[in-house]
N, C-alpha and C positions, 0 to 999 in steps of 0.2 A: 199051537198057535195056529190061527188061519190067516194065510196071505192073503194081502190085497192084489186085486189085478192093476199092475203099475201102468199100464196104458189108459186108467181111466184117470190118474192124478200127474198134475206136473211133477216130472222126478226132482225138480228142484226142491218141491214142498216135502216130498216123501224123506230126501235125505236130509234136509232141516229136522224134520220130528224125528229120524233116528239118531242123529248126532246128538240132539236133546236129550233122549232116552238115554244114550250113553252114558252124556255127561251125569245126569240123576243117577243112575246105578254104579257111577264110579267105573266103569268098564275096564279101562286103561291100567288102574290101580288093581283092579282085581287079575288083570293078565298077568300082571308084575308080581305080586305078593304068591298068586298059585303055583309060581314057578320056581320059587326060591330054591336054591342048591339044587337046581336041575342043570344038565350042561349047558354052555353057551354056545350061541352061534354068532359070531360076529362079521357084522357086514359094513364095507367101506364103500358108500356110495361114490361113484366116479363123479367128481363134481363137474357141474356146468361153468363152461365159462361166460362170466358173467358181462359178457359185452353186447347182449341184444335182448330182446323178449323171449320167453319161452314160446315155443312152438308145439305143434301136433306131435312132432318125432321126441318129443321131450316128454310129453304125456304117455306116449306109447311105452317108451322104454322104463317109466317108472313104475308105469302100470306093471309089466310083466317082471319087474325086481320086487316090486309090492307082493305079487302073487306068490313068489317065492318064499319071502320072509314070511308071509300069514301062514303058508303051508309051514313052515319051521315051528310057527308058534303053537301051530295045531297039534305038532309032532311030541310039544311039550319042552320045547327049546327056548331057554332065555335068550331072546334074540335082541342083540344091541347093534343099533343102527347109529353109524358115523359119519357125517355129511360136513362138506365143506364147498368152498369156494376157488375154481381156479382163477386167480385174479392177475394172472401172468401171462404172457407168451403172445403169441404172433396176431390171434386174433383180436387181441384188446389194442395192440399197437394199430393194428392195420384200420378198426374203429377210429381210434383218435386221430391217425392221419386223414381219413376221410372228414371229419369235424373241422382239422385246421387246414384243410386243401392242400396236404402235404402230398410229394412224390417222390418219396424214399427217403434214402440214408442222409443225402446232403441237405434236403429241406429239415429234417429232424436235427442236423449238427449246426446249421443255420439258426434254429430257433432255441437250440440249446436243450443239450441232452437231460439235464436236471429239470429242467421246467417241462420238458415232454414226457419224462417220467412221472412229474408229480400230476399231469394231465392224465395219463394212464390210470395212476392209483385213484384220483377222483372219478374217473369215468366207469369203474366198476361198479360204482353205488348208484348208477343212474338207474339201472333196471332192476336193483335189489327187491324194492317191494312188490314188484309184479311176481318174482319167483317165490317170494315167501308167501304170497296168496296162495 
């Protein structure tokens, strides 16, 4: 196989063609079936807090993690990736406080804890599409 010089073609075009080829060849399924019965390597992805758009620091961290998992795959492991969302905690609450122009616990209590919690639950889906892309 001869590799083309990537600098002569837009990387997005090359990536799209490669993804299409992998789909045509059913590469993901082949990776799974050729490793049946082999030892497992289970990876729990540290979930992002869903209170903002993905940033370059997320891309860098995911790329590093992915390289380790690809290496484990090449070593013959059945790599299982488990991911989720961190939909709780201070970052989500702070985001909602900003949206509602609140300044701390007293404002939250005045607004109503139940209603504030509802807003927090709703807010975590604001950026979901961006994270899934």
